[in-house]
GUFIMI-582940 format. One record per atom (N, C-alpha, C): residue in three letters; atom name; x, y, z. Coordinates in Angstrom, 3 decimals. Layout:
BEGIN
+------+------+----------+----------+----------+
| type | atom |       c1 |       c2 |       c3 |
+------+------+----------+----------+----------+
|  Ala |   CA |        X |        Y |        Z |
...
+------+------+----------+----------+----------+
***
This chain:
BEGIN
+------+------+----------+----------+----------+
| type | atom |       c1 |       c2 |       c3 |
+------+------+----------+----------+----------+
|  Met |    N |  113.878 |  130.586 |   68.636 |
|  Met |   CA |  113.292 |  130.304 |   69.376 |
|  Met |    C |  112.908 |  128.390 |   69.356 |
|  Lys |    N |  113.076 |  127.553 |   70.460 |
|  Lys |   CA |  113.449 |  126.528 |   70.092 |
|  Lys |    C |  112.562 |  125.765 |   69.817 |
|  Thr |    N |  112.627 |  124.368 |   69.130 |
|  Thr |   CA |  111.590 |  123.499 |   68.432 |
|  Thr |    C |  111.081 |  122.184 |   69.326 |
|  Ala |    N |  110.052 |  121.794 |   69.647 |
|  Ala |   CA |  109.244 |  121.017 |   70.858 |
|  Ala |    C |  110.099 |  120.211 |   69.985 |
|  Pro |    N |  110.399 |  118.910 |   70.689 |
|  Pro |   CA |  111.424 |  117.387 |   70.759 |
|  Pro |    C |  110.476 |  116.643 |   69.705 |
|  Arg |    N |  110.969 |  116.233 |   68.698 |
|  Arg |   CA |  109.950 |  115.218 |   68.523 |
|  Arg |    C |  109.906 |  113.721 |   68.864 |
|  Gln |    N |  107.968 |  113.533 |   69.194 |
|  Gln |   CA |  107.707 |  112.022 |   69.883 |
|  Gln |    C |  107.007 |  111.740 |   68.696 |
|  Ser |    N |  107.748 |  110.231 |   69.041 |
|  Ser |   CA |  106.443 |  109.425 |   68.575 |
|  Ser |    C |  104.849 |  109.773 |   67.765 |
|  Pro |    N |  104.264 |  108.882 |   67.229 |
|  Pro |   CA |  102.838 |  109.121 |   66.778 |
|  Pro |    C |  102.452 |  108.266 |   68.180 |
|  Ala |    N |  103.227 |  107.167 |   68.626 |
|  Ala |   CA |  101.860 |  106.679 |   69.530 |
|  Ala |    C |  102.707 |  106.779 |   71.208 |
|  Ile |    N |  103.042 |  107.235 |   71.650 |
|  Ile |   CA |  103.343 |  108.487 |   72.260 |
|  Ile |    C |  102.729 |  109.320 |   72.259 |
|  Lys |    N |  102.744 |  110.645 |   71.574 |
|  Lys |   CA |  101.618 |  111.555 |   71.410 |
|  Lys |    C |   99.888 |  111.478 |   71.610 |
|  Ala |    N |   99.732 |  109.478 |   71.040 |
|  Ala |   CA |   98.135 |  109.225 |   71.252 |
|  Ala |    C |   98.574 |  108.682 |   72.980 |
|  Arg |    N |   99.164 |  108.270 |   73.480 |
|  Arg |   CA |   98.893 |  108.237 |   75.345 |
|  Arg |    C |   99.065 |  109.462 |   76.280 |
|  Leu |    N |   99.762 |  110.534 |   75.424 |
|  Leu |   CA |  100.072 |  111.492 |   76.044 |
|  Leu |    C |   99.021 |  112.700 |   76.519 |
|  Ser |    N |   97.680 |  112.882 |   77.221 |
|  Ser |   CA |   97.051 |  113.530 |   76.886 |
|  Ser |    C |   97.205 |  115.262 |   77.264 |
|  His |    N |   98.755 |  115.901 |   77.647 |
|  His |   CA |   98.822 |  116.537 |   78.293 |
|  His |    C |  100.218 |  117.354 |   76.343 |
|  Val |    N |  100.319 |  116.206 |   75.669 |
|  Val |   CA |  100.698 |  116.453 |   74.372 |
|  Val |    C |   99.809 |  116.903 |   73.276 |
|  Asn |    N |  100.100 |  118.042 |   72.776 |
|  Asn |   CA |   99.379 |  118.495 |   71.434 |
|  Asn |    C |   99.876 |  117.243 |   70.208 |
|  Ala |    N |   99.119 |  117.617 |   68.453 |
|  Ala |   CA |   99.563 |  117.102 |   67.605 |
|  Ala |    C |  101.008 |  117.613 |   67.303 |
|  Arg |    N |  101.377 |  118.920 |   67.928 |
|  Arg |   CA |  102.406 |  118.869 |   67.503 |
|  Arg |    C |  103.623 |  119.038 |   68.225 |
|  Gly |    N |  103.664 |  118.007 |   69.165 |
|  Gly |   CA |  104.550 |  118.235 |   70.596 |
|  Gly |    C |  104.367 |  118.865 |   71.767 |
|  Glu |    N |  103.717 |  119.893 |   71.886 |
|  Glu |   CA |  104.090 |  121.047 |   72.278 |
|  Glu |    C |  102.577 |  120.338 |   73.849 |
|  Val |    N |  103.669 |  120.966 |   74.595 |
|  Val |   CA |  102.435 |  120.339 |   76.531 |
|  Val |    C |  101.655 |  121.220 |   76.542 |
|  His |    N |  100.503 |  121.192 |   76.537 |
|  His |   CA |   99.410 |  121.976 |   76.994 |
|  His |    C |   98.415 |  121.719 |   78.283 |
|  Met |    N |   97.792 |  122.624 |   78.796 |
|  Met |   CA |   96.501 |  122.083 |   79.761 |
|  Met |    C |   95.681 |  120.753 |   79.089 |
|  Val |    N |   95.487 |  119.694 |   79.421 |
|  Val |   CA |   94.567 |  119.796 |   78.835 |
|  Val |    C |   92.678 |  120.013 |   79.440 |
|  Asp |    N |   92.196 |  120.057 |   78.491 |
|  Asp |   CA |   90.528 |  120.975 |   78.486 |
|  Asp |    C |   89.219 |  119.696 |   78.965 |
|  Val |    N |   88.940 |  120.062 |   80.369 |
|  Val |   CA |   88.139 |  118.777 |   81.411 |
|  Val |    C |   86.947 |  119.363 |   80.918 |
|  Ser |    N |   86.492 |  120.129 |   79.889 |
|  Ser |   CA |   85.049 |  120.709 |   80.503 |
|  Ser |    C |   84.024 |  119.595 |   79.739 |
|  Gly |    N |   84.701 |  119.292 |   79.099 |
|  Gly |   CA |   83.981 |  117.804 |   78.222 |
|  Gly |    C |   83.092 |  116.619 |   79.060 |
|  Lys |    N |   84.153 |  116.779 |   80.105 |
|  Lys |   CA |   84.278 |  115.737 |   81.306 |
|  Lys |    C |   83.250 |  115.823 |   81.960 |
|  Glu |    N |   82.453 |  114.789 |   82.391 |
|  Glu |   CA |   81.156 |  114.512 |   83.367 |
|  Glu |    C |   82.765 |  114.519 |   84.359 |
|  Thr |    N |   81.063 |  115.195 |   85.847 |
|  Thr |   CA |   81.505 |  115.778 |   86.580 |
|  Thr |    C |   81.304 |  114.177 |   87.753 |
|  Thr |    N |   82.074 |  113.745 |   88.532 |
|  Thr |   CA |   82.107 |  112.745 |   89.267 |
|  Thr |    C |   82.537 |  113.065 |   90.645 |
|  Ala |    N |   81.783 |  112.762 |   91.492 |
|  Ala |   CA |   83.454 |  111.780 |   92.494 |
|  Ala |    C |   84.201 |  111.730 |   92.154 |
|  Arg |    N |   85.590 |  111.501 |   93.214 |
|  Arg |   CA |   86.852 |  111.525 |   93.096 |
|  Arg |    C |   87.191 |  110.951 |   93.863 |
|  Glu |    N |   88.030 |  110.502 |   94.004 |
|  Glu |   CA |   88.981 |  109.771 |   94.954 |
|  Glu |    C |   90.458 |  109.418 |   95.289 |
|  Ala |    N |   91.614 |  110.006 |   96.001 |
|  Ala |   CA |   92.724 |  109.571 |   95.743 |
|  Ala |    C |   93.034 |  108.834 |   97.304 |
|  Val |    N |   94.029 |  108.183 |   97.358 |
|  Val |   CA |   94.859 |  107.835 |   98.596 |
|  Val |    C |   96.463 |  107.609 |   97.951 |
|  Ala |    N |   97.297 |  107.934 |   98.300 |
|  Ala |   CA |   98.805 |  107.792 |   98.461 |
|  Ala |    C |   99.625 |  107.894 |   99.488 |
|  Arg |    N |  101.039 |  106.794 |   99.487 |
|  Arg |   CA |  101.304 |  106.854 |  100.730 |
|  Arg |    C |  102.672 |  106.700 |  100.566 |
|  Gly |    N |  103.560 |  107.039 |  100.719 |
|  Gly |   CA |  104.985 |  107.181 |  101.680 |
|  Gly |    C |  105.402 |  106.847 |  102.293 |
|  Arg |    N |  107.019 |  106.852 |  102.272 |
|  Arg |   CA |  107.497 |  106.140 |  103.587 |
|  Arg |    C |  108.496 |  107.503 |  104.019 |
|  Ile |    N |  108.998 |  108.232 |  105.753 |
|  Ile |   CA |  109.813 |  108.462 |  105.873 |
|  Ile |    C |  110.478 |  107.289 |  106.810 |
|  Thr |    N |  112.151 |  106.630 |  107.017 |
|  Thr |   CA |  113.023 |  106.254 |  107.334 |
|  Thr |    C |  114.044 |  107.042 |  108.180 |
|  Met |    N |  114.265 |  106.576 |  109.393 |
|  Met |   CA |  115.746 |  107.352 |  109.989 |
|  Met |    C |  115.816 |  106.151 |  111.094 |
|  Ser |    N |  116.347 |  107.172 |  112.082 |
|  Ser |   CA |  117.714 |  106.325 |  112.981 |
|  Ser |    C |  117.131 |  106.164 |  114.074 |
|  Ala |    N |  117.430 |  105.106 |  115.290 |
|  Ala |   CA |  116.951 |  104.942 |  116.236 |
|  Ala |    C |  116.497 |  106.092 |  116.822 |
|  Glu |    N |  117.566 |  106.972 |  116.808 |
|  Glu |   CA |  117.766 |  108.360 |  117.942 |
|  Glu |    C |  116.958 |  108.468 |  117.423 |
|  Ala |    N |  116.509 |  109.580 |  116.215 |
|  Ala |   CA |  115.481 |  109.962 |  115.708 |
|  Ala |    C |  114.044 |  109.709 |  116.267 |
|  Val |    N |  113.924 |  108.355 |  115.533 |
|  Val |   CA |  112.634 |  107.602 |  116.245 |
|  Val |    C |  112.055 |  107.786 |  117.814 |
|  Arg |    N |  113.268 |  107.443 |  118.498 |
|  Arg |   CA |  112.716 |  108.281 |  119.560 |
|  Arg |    C |  112.754 |  109.685 |  120.282 |
|  Gln |    N |  113.326 |  110.242 |  119.753 |
|  Gln |   CA |  113.051 |  111.351 |  119.775 |
|  Gln |    C |  111.561 |  111.916 |  119.524 |
|  Val |    N |  111.598 |  111.935 |  118.714 |
|  Val |   CA |  110.035 |  112.575 |  117.942 |
|  Val |    C |  108.939 |  111.907 |  118.569 |
|  Arg |    N |  108.751 |  110.710 |  119.075 |
|  Arg |   CA |  107.810 |  110.193 |  119.786 |
|  Arg |    C |  108.098 |  110.030 |  121.305 |
|  Ser |    N |  108.875 |  110.640 |  121.784 |
|  Ser |   CA |  108.829 |  110.973 |  122.785 |
|  Ser |    C |  109.078 |  112.525 |  123.014 |
|  Gly |    N |  108.643 |  113.636 |  122.204 |
|  Gly |   CA |  108.660 |  114.611 |  122.241 |
|  Gly |    C |  109.694 |  115.644 |  122.351 |
|  Ala |    N |  110.949 |  115.095 |  122.248 |
|  Ala |   CA |  111.534 |  116.217 |  122.243 |
|  Ala |    C |  112.978 |  116.672 |  121.156 |
|  Ile |    N |  111.694 |  117.380 |  120.586 |
|  Ile |   CA |  112.319 |  117.571 |  118.438 |
|  Ile |    C |  112.071 |  119.340 |  119.128 |
|  Lys |    N |  112.825 |  119.844 |  119.207 |
|  Lys |   CA |  113.064 |  121.383 |  119.617 |
|  Lys |    C |  112.371 |  122.170 |  118.479 |
|  Lys |    N |  111.709 |  121.745 |  117.171 |
|  Lys |   CA |  111.239 |  122.759 |  117.122 |
|  Lys |    C |  109.494 |  122.483 |  116.902 |
|  Gly |    N |  109.029 |  121.321 |  117.824 |
|  Gly |   CA |  108.214 |  121.310 |  118.082 |
|  Gly |    C |  107.831 |  119.992 |  117.096 |
|  Asp |    N |  106.561 |  119.716 |  117.817 |
|  Asp |   CA |  105.918 |  118.450 |  116.950 |
|  Asp |    C |  106.158 |  118.034 |  115.265 |
|  Pro |    N |  106.525 |  117.242 |  114.567 |
|  Pro |   CA |  106.883 |  117.122 |  113.381 |
|  Pro |    C |  105.826 |  116.197 |  112.943 |
|  Leu |    N |  105.276 |  114.873 |  113.413 |
|  Leu |   CA |  103.895 |  114.681 |  113.631 |
|  Leu |    C |  102.823 |  115.510 |  113.208 |
|  Gln |    N |  102.163 |  116.707 |  113.865 |
|  Gln |   CA |  101.406 |  117.656 |  113.868 |
|  Gln |    C |  101.596 |  118.484 |  112.564 |
|  Ala |    N |  102.697 |  119.057 |  112.376 |
|  Ala |   CA |  103.066 |  119.695 |  111.182 |
|  Ala |    C |  103.675 |  119.616 |  110.615 |
|  Ala |    N |  103.669 |  118.005 |  109.748 |
|  Ala |   CA |  103.795 |  116.933 |  108.745 |
|  Ala |    C |  102.340 |  116.990 |  108.083 |
|  Arg |    N |  101.171 |  116.694 |  109.266 |
|  Arg |   CA |   99.845 |  116.571 |  108.760 |
|  Arg |    C |   99.416 |  118.160 |  108.514 |
|  Leu |    N |   99.187 |  119.089 |  108.453 |
|  Leu |   CA |   99.743 |  120.414 |  108.471 |
|  Leu |    C |   99.718 |  120.796 |  107.492 |
|  Ala |    N |  100.848 |  120.659 |  106.984 |
|  Ala |   CA |  101.761 |  120.435 |  105.807 |
|  Ala |    C |  101.192 |  119.501 |  104.944 |
|  Gly |    N |  101.080 |  118.981 |  104.917 |
|  Gly |   CA |  100.007 |  117.953 |  103.841 |
|  Gly |    C |   99.042 |  118.538 |  103.218 |
|  Ile |    N |   98.573 |  118.166 |  103.747 |
|  Ile |   CA |   96.850 |  119.098 |  103.509 |
|  Ile |    C |   96.782 |  120.216 |  102.716 |
|  Met |    N |   97.715 |  121.170 |  103.602 |
|  Met |   CA |   97.641 |  122.142 |  103.188 |
|  Met |    C |   98.637 |  122.389 |  101.388 |
|  Ala |    N |   99.249 |  121.410 |  101.427 |
|  Ala |   CA |  100.314 |  121.326 |   99.623 |
|  Ala |    C |   99.316 |  120.793 |   99.068 |
|  Ala |    N |   98.287 |  119.358 |   99.459 |
|  Ala |   CA |   97.022 |  119.075 |   98.480 |
|  Ala |    C |   96.530 |  120.461 |   98.388 |
|  Lys |    N |   95.845 |  121.115 |   98.391 |
|  Lys |   CA |   94.748 |  122.330 |   98.386 |
|  Lys |    C |   95.808 |  123.005 |   97.295 |
|  Arg |    N |   97.198 |  123.292 |   97.628 |
|  Arg |   CA |   98.000 |  123.887 |   96.604 |
|  Arg |    C |   98.611 |  123.549 |   95.352 |
|  Thr |    N |   98.333 |  122.119 |   95.201 |
|  Thr |   CA |   98.957 |  121.447 |   94.149 |
|  Thr |    C |   99.370 |  122.185 |   92.875 |
|  Ser |    N |   98.059 |  122.928 |   92.155 |
|  Ser |   CA |   98.004 |  123.409 |   91.117 |
|  Ser |    C |   99.164 |  123.860 |   90.574 |
|  Asp |    N |   99.491 |  124.911 |   92.293 |
|  Asp |   CA |  100.747 |  126.000 |   92.069 |
|  Asp |    C |  101.650 |  125.606 |   91.892 |
|  Leu |    N |  102.170 |  124.089 |   92.218 |
|  Leu |   CA |  103.629 |  123.458 |   92.139 |
|  Leu |    C |  103.844 |  122.652 |   91.272 |
|  Ile |    N |  102.819 |  121.841 |   91.113 |
|  Ile |   CA |  102.515 |  121.366 |   89.348 |
|  Ile |    C |  102.245 |  121.782 |   87.700 |
|  Pro |    N |  102.857 |  122.126 |   86.848 |
|  Pro |   CA |  102.786 |  122.672 |   85.932 |
|  Pro |    C |  101.320 |  121.821 |   85.130 |
|  Leu |    N |  100.199 |  122.853 |   84.705 |
|  Leu |   CA |   99.430 |  121.986 |   84.294 |
|  Leu |    C |   98.612 |  121.195 |   84.927 |
|  Cys |    N |   98.826 |  121.150 |   86.164 |
|  Cys |   CA |   97.756 |  120.472 |   86.909 |
|  Cys |    C |   96.569 |  121.551 |   87.547 |
|  His |    N |   95.060 |  121.104 |   86.697 |
|  His |   CA |   93.803 |  121.869 |   87.198 |
|  His |    C |   93.984 |  122.254 |   88.751 |
|  Pro |    N |   93.691 |  123.590 |   88.945 |
|  Pro |   CA |   93.177 |  123.827 |   90.373 |
|  Pro |    C |   91.685 |  123.728 |   90.910 |
|  Ile |    N |   91.628 |  122.885 |   91.743 |
|  Ile |   CA |   90.521 |  121.827 |   91.702 |
|  Ile |    C |   90.047 |  122.374 |   93.364 |
|  Pro |    N |   88.339 |  122.303 |   93.284 |
|  Pro |   CA |   88.454 |  122.480 |   95.410 |
|  Pro |    C |   88.060 |  120.889 |   95.251 |
|  Leu |    N |   88.443 |  121.151 |   96.676 |
|  Leu |   CA |   89.009 |  119.559 |   97.063 |
|  Leu |    C |   87.593 |  119.785 |   98.879 |
|  Ser |    N |   86.758 |  118.650 |   98.556 |
|  Ser |   CA |   85.730 |  118.738 |   99.415 |
|  Ser |    C |   86.395 |  117.089 |  100.563 |
|  His |    N |   87.717 |  117.031 |  100.237 |
|  His |   CA |   88.616 |  116.525 |  101.896 |
|  His |    C |   90.046 |  116.234 |  101.438 |
|  Ala |    N |   91.004 |  116.860 |  102.149 |
|  Ala |   CA |   91.976 |  115.796 |  102.355 |
|  Ala |    C |   92.461 |  115.887 |  103.878 |
|  Asp |    N |   93.115 |  114.858 |  103.424 |
|  Asp |   CA |   93.843 |  114.589 |  105.060 |
|  Asp |    C |   95.199 |  113.994 |  105.094 |
|  Val |    N |   95.697 |  113.574 |  105.897 |
|  Val |   CA |   96.897 |  113.137 |  106.185 |
|  Val |    C |   97.186 |  112.317 |  107.836 |
|  Ile |    N |   97.384 |  110.458 |  108.055 |
|  Ile |   CA |   97.695 |  109.894 |  108.661 |
|  Ile |    C |   98.825 |  108.941 |  108.673 |
|  Leu |    N |   99.546 |  109.735 |  109.686 |
|  Leu |   CA |  100.944 |  108.899 |  109.895 |
|  Leu |    C |  101.351 |  107.202 |  110.619 |
|  Arg |    N |  101.477 |  106.925 |  110.516 |
|  Arg |   CA |  101.368 |  105.625 |  110.810 |
|  Arg |    C |  103.284 |  104.845 |  111.240 |
|  Pro |    N |  103.354 |  104.949 |  112.404 |
|  Pro |   CA |  104.398 |  104.403 |  113.376 |
|  Pro |    C |  104.845 |  103.245 |  112.655 |
|  Arg |    N |  106.665 |  102.955 |  112.568 |
|  Arg |   CA |  107.363 |  101.775 |  111.298 |
|  Arg |    C |  108.049 |  102.063 |  112.813 |
|  Arg |    N |  108.814 |  101.047 |  112.543 |
|  Arg |   CA |  109.894 |  100.599 |  113.848 |
|  Arg |    C |  110.456 |  101.346 |  112.926 |
|  Asp |    N |  110.927 |  101.519 |  111.739 |
|  Asp |   CA |  112.586 |  102.489 |  111.183 |
|  Asp |    C |  111.843 |  104.496 |  110.778 |
|  Gly |    N |  110.724 |  104.350 |  111.480 |
|  Gly |   CA |  110.118 |  105.671 |  110.736 |
|  Gly |    C |  108.213 |  106.104 |  111.091 |
|  Tyr |    N |  108.100 |  106.328 |  109.646 |
|  Tyr |   CA |  106.501 |  106.353 |  109.772 |
|  Tyr |    C |  106.168 |  106.461 |  107.982 |
|  Glu |    N |  104.826 |  105.942 |  107.866 |
|  Glu |   CA |  104.359 |  105.074 |  106.483 |
|  Glu |    C |  103.190 |  106.926 |  106.795 |
|  Val |    N |  103.486 |  107.274 |  105.399 |
|  Val |   CA |  102.806 |  108.163 |  105.175 |
|  Val |    C |  101.714 |  108.645 |  104.522 |
|  Glu |    N |  100.049 |  108.373 |  104.917 |
|  Glu |   CA |   99.563 |  107.963 |  103.217 |
|  Glu |    C |   98.249 |  109.717 |  103.846 |
|  Ala |    N |   98.003 |  109.656 |  102.437 |
|  Ala |   CA |   97.188 |  110.995 |  102.376 |
|  Ala |    C |   96.167 |  110.250 |  101.648 |
|  Arg |    N |   94.717 |  111.193 |  101.310 |
|  Arg |   CA |   93.364 |  110.785 |  101.062 |
|  Arg |    C |   92.908 |  112.325 |  100.691 |
|  Ala |    N |   92.576 |  112.134 |   99.417 |
|  Ala |   CA |   91.661 |  113.581 |   98.560 |
|  Ala |    C |   90.298 |  112.949 |   97.988 |
|  Arg |    N |   89.877 |  114.039 |   97.959 |
|  Arg |   CA |   88.594 |  113.606 |   97.525 |
|  Arg |    C |   87.964 |  115.139 |   96.580 |
|  Thr |    N |   87.010 |  114.748 |   95.910 |
|  Thr |   CA |   86.339 |  116.176 |   95.119 |
|  Thr |    C |   85.245 |  115.569 |   94.498 |
|  Thr |    N |   84.741 |  116.645 |   94.137 |
|  Thr |   CA |   83.713 |  116.135 |   92.746 |
|  Thr |    C |   83.825 |  117.722 |   91.679 |
|  Gly |    N |   84.151 |  116.084 |   90.426 |
|  Gly |   CA |   84.744 |  117.164 |   89.317 |
|  Gly |    C |   84.727 |  116.602 |   88.367 |
|  Gln |    N |   85.588 |  117.422 |   87.427 |
|  Gln |   CA |   85.788 |  116.834 |   85.889 |
|  Gln |    C |   87.310 |  116.046 |   85.720 |
|  Thr |    N |   88.121 |  116.089 |   86.735 |
|  Thr |   CA |   89.073 |  115.391 |   86.674 |
|  Thr |    C |   90.041 |  115.221 |   88.580 |
|  Gly |    N |   90.446 |  114.188 |   88.317 |
|  Gly |   CA |   91.000 |  113.202 |   89.845 |
|  Gly |    C |   92.121 |  114.265 |   90.386 |
|  Val |    N |   92.373 |  113.523 |   91.930 |
|  Val |   CA |   92.619 |  114.283 |   92.899 |
|  Val |    C |   94.008 |  113.022 |   93.179 |
|  Glu |    N |   94.531 |  112.710 |   92.044 |
|  Glu |   CA |   95.972 |  111.332 |   92.775 |
|  Glu |    C |   96.651 |  112.980 |   92.874 |
|  Met |    N |   97.456 |  113.570 |   91.457 |
|  Met |   CA |   98.465 |  114.288 |   91.976 |
|  Met |    C |   98.449 |  115.031 |   92.827 |
|  Glu |    N |   96.930 |  115.376 |   94.093 |
|  Glu |   CA |   96.579 |  116.580 |   95.096 |
|  Glu |    C |   97.220 |  114.947 |   96.298 |
|  Ala |    N |   96.482 |  113.787 |   96.494 |
|  Ala |   CA |   96.860 |  112.927 |   97.336 |
|  Ala |    C |   98.953 |  112.886 |   97.064 |
|  Leu |    N |   99.093 |  112.735 |   96.161 |
|  Leu |   CA |  101.160 |  112.342 |   95.874 |
|  Leu |    C |  101.701 |  113.493 |   96.731 |
|  Thr |    N |  101.264 |  114.217 |   96.281 |
|  Thr |   CA |  101.856 |  116.023 |   96.665 |
|  Thr |    C |  101.716 |  115.934 |   98.774 |
|  Ala |    N |  100.587 |  115.800 |   98.813 |
|  Ala |   CA |  100.701 |  116.046 |  100.611 |
|  Ala |    C |  101.316 |  114.988 |  101.369 |
|  Val |    N |  101.445 |  113.484 |  100.195 |
|  Val |   CA |  102.232 |  113.047 |  101.015 |
|  Val |    C |  103.747 |  113.258 |  101.197 |
|  Ser |    N |  104.090 |  113.696 |   99.545 |
|  Ser |   CA |  105.706 |  114.380 |   99.934 |
|  Ser |    C |  106.157 |  115.024 |  100.553 |
|  Val |    N |  104.815 |  116.290 |  100.476 |
|  Val |   CA |  105.254 |  117.257 |  101.190 |
|  Val |    C |  105.265 |  117.312 |  102.828 |
|  Ala |    N |  104.127 |  116.210 |  103.334 |
|  Ala |   CA |  103.928 |  115.408 |  105.293 |
|  Ala |    C |  105.433 |  114.724 |  105.102 |
|  Ala |    N |  106.308 |  113.800 |  104.174 |
|  Ala |   CA |  107.476 |  113.528 |  104.947 |
|  Ala |    C |  108.598 |  114.331 |  104.567 |
|  Leu |    N |  108.418 |  115.452 |  103.886 |
|  Leu |   CA |  109.368 |  116.522 |  103.834 |
|  Leu |    C |  109.681 |  117.317 |  104.705 |
|  Thr |    N |  108.534 |  117.503 |  105.360 |
|  Thr |   CA |  108.242 |  118.259 |  107.026 |
|  Thr |    C |  108.299 |  117.665 |  107.100 |
|  Ile |    N |  108.637 |  116.484 |  107.557 |
|  Ile |   CA |  109.303 |  115.380 |  108.939 |
|  Ile |    C |  111.295 |  115.259 |  108.940 |
|  Tyr |    N |  111.184 |  115.211 |  107.835 |
|  Tyr |   CA |  112.619 |  115.578 |  107.158 |
|  Tyr |    C |  112.750 |  117.342 |  107.778 |
|  Asp |    N |  112.747 |  118.224 |  107.470 |
|  Asp |   CA |  112.713 |  119.038 |  107.627 |
|  Asp |    C |  112.724 |  119.331 |  109.366 |
|  Met |    N |  111.903 |  119.203 |  109.750 |
|  Met |   CA |  111.828 |  118.886 |  111.744 |
|  Met |    C |  113.172 |  118.383 |  112.394 |
|  Val |    N |  112.627 |  116.927 |  111.705 |
|  Val |   CA |  114.423 |  116.439 |  112.244 |
|  Val |    C |  115.355 |  115.956 |  111.788 |
|  Lys |    N |  115.866 |  117.002 |  110.687 |
|  Lys |   CA |  117.298 |  116.764 |  110.720 |
|  Lys |    C |  118.558 |  117.202 |  111.261 |
|  Ala |    N |  117.905 |  117.951 |  112.265 |
|  Ala |   CA |  119.353 |  118.058 |  112.859 |
|  Ala |    C |  119.467 |  117.298 |  114.329 |
|  Ile |    N |  118.777 |  116.016 |  113.393 |
|  Ile |   CA |  119.032 |  114.708 |  114.716 |
|  Ile |    C |  119.700 |  113.348 |  113.080 |
|  Asp |    N |  119.065 |  113.544 |  112.539 |
|  Asp |   CA |  119.326 |  112.110 |  111.452 |
|  Asp |    C |  119.199 |  113.332 |  109.743 |
|  Lys |    N |  120.591 |  113.012 |  109.798 |
|  Lys |   CA |  120.260 |  113.727 |  108.201 |
|  Lys |    C |  120.055 |  112.747 |  107.252 |
|  Ala |    N |  119.965 |  111.849 |  107.430 |
|  Ala |   CA |  119.965 |  110.110 |  106.845 |
|  Ala |    C |  119.678 |  109.607 |  106.649 |
|  Met |    N |  118.065 |  110.557 |  106.728 |
|  Met |   CA |  116.734 |  110.210 |  106.217 |
|  Met |    C |  116.200 |  110.238 |  104.813 |
|  Val |    N |  115.461 |  109.218 |  104.875 |
|  Val |   CA |  115.031 |  108.786 |  103.969 |
|  Val |    C |  113.704 |  108.616 |  103.352 |
|  Ile |    N |  113.267 |  109.744 |  102.450 |
|  Ile |   CA |  112.425 |  109.519 |  101.834 |
|  Ile |    C |  111.468 |  108.582 |  100.376 |
|  Ser |    N |  110.794 |  107.767 |  100.885 |
|  Ser |   CA |  110.712 |  106.627 |   99.305 |
|  Ser |    C |  109.630 |  105.975 |   99.736 |
|  Asp |    N |  108.858 |  105.275 |   98.228 |
|  Asp |   CA |  108.299 |  104.543 |   97.826 |
|  Asp |    C |  106.862 |  105.544 |   97.542 |
|  Ile |    N |  106.978 |  106.456 |   97.712 |
|  Ile |   CA |  106.020 |  107.775 |   97.448 |
|  Ile |    C |  105.067 |  106.819 |   95.910 |
|  Arg |    N |  103.851 |  106.845 |   96.221 |
|  Arg |   CA |  102.658 |  105.859 |   95.476 |
|  Arg |    C |  101.410 |  105.995 |   95.054 |
|  Leu |    N |  100.862 |  106.127 |   94.172 |
|  Leu |   CA |   99.258 |  105.997 |   94.050 |
|  Leu |    C |   99.356 |  104.509 |   94.969 |
|  Val |    N |   98.169 |  104.592 |   95.550 |
|  Val |   CA |   97.514 |  102.757 |   95.662 |
|  Val |    C |   96.498 |  103.080 |   95.863 |
|  Glu |    N |   95.453 |  104.343 |   95.308 |
|  Glu |   CA |   94.537 |  103.808 |   95.048 |
|  Glu |    C |   93.497 |  105.189 |   94.897 |
|  Lys |    N |   92.235 |  105.300 |   94.051 |
|  Lys |   CA |   91.818 |  105.882 |   92.829 |
|  Lys |    C |   90.300 |  106.028 |   92.556 |
|  Arg |    N |   89.333 |  106.744 |   92.801 |
|  Arg |   CA |   87.607 |  106.317 |   92.468 |
|  Arg |    C |   87.415 |  107.204 |   92.098 |
|  Gly |    N |   86.427 |  107.187 |   91.044 |
|  Gly |   CA |   85.781 |  107.810 |   90.227 |
|  Gly |    C |   86.605 |  108.678 |   88.807 |
|  Gly |    N |   86.469 |  108.500 |   87.887 |
|  Gly |   CA |   86.264 |  109.868 |   86.363 |
|  Gly |    C |   86.113 |  108.583 |   85.509 |
|  Arg |    N |   86.073 |  108.868 |   84.612 |
|  Arg |   CA |   86.554 |  107.836 |   83.194 |
|  Arg |    C |   86.864 |  105.741 |   83.198 |
|  Ser |    N |   88.565 |  106.461 |   84.054 |
|  Ser |   CA |   88.812 |  105.282 |   84.049 |
|  Ser |    C |   88.059 |  104.617 |   84.948 |
|  Gly |    N |   88.065 |  104.875 |   86.100 |
|  Gly |   CA |   87.271 |  104.416 |   87.111 |
|  Gly |    C |   88.381 |  104.168 |   87.876 |
|  His |    N |   87.683 |  102.438 |   88.676 |
|  His |   CA |   88.605 |  102.335 |   89.726 |
|  His |    C |   90.380 |  101.923 |   90.071 |
|  Tyr |    N |   90.449 |  101.734 |   90.626 |
|  Tyr |   CA |   92.121 |  101.411 |   90.411 |
|  Tyr |    C |   92.821 |  101.374 |   91.624 |
|  Arg |    N |   93.753 |   99.716 |   91.802 |
|  Arg |   CA |   93.979 |   99.747 |   93.192 |
|  Arg |    C |   95.174 |   98.821 |   92.675 |
|  Ala |    N |   96.671 |   99.702 |   93.191 |
|  Ala |   CA |   97.531 |   99.177 |   93.694 |
|  Ala |    C |   97.943 |   97.494 |   94.153 |
|  Arg |    N |   98.632 |   96.905 |   93.423 |
|  Arg |   CA |   98.620 |   95.620 |   93.743 |
|  Arg |    C |   99.592 |   94.991 |   94.529 |
+------+------+----------+----------+----------+
***
């Protein structure tokens, strides 16, 4: 049996998913206060001018990649705990994906809400990631060089750490 890698005491103190023996585990949130929580994440998908033209003109043979991406992102937010190890399954009260056109592609924004004992940052980040991947999948016949980038948490509210807004 392989032993867990040794970590410094400083790392162990900061990482809530690592126990005193350096082993990963699911964090026990049963003692945390139930609060309203919200997270907003954003990312980008850039593509060629031809790909942008075809998406905007409705010429993608697989269908409308923007509507498929919105739905895929919302579905992904709901299934985040199935994808991310140690992520708590949480009941979402709201999940949405907004796609904003840019000259060279789209900005993808996701918002997730719950009232619970743990936050929804991972749900918002997962929604952005899967929405962008869905666009890539539906448009790759036109542009295989699309780039998905800048996926990040831009805001979160609720919980012990309070309000966070990216600079």
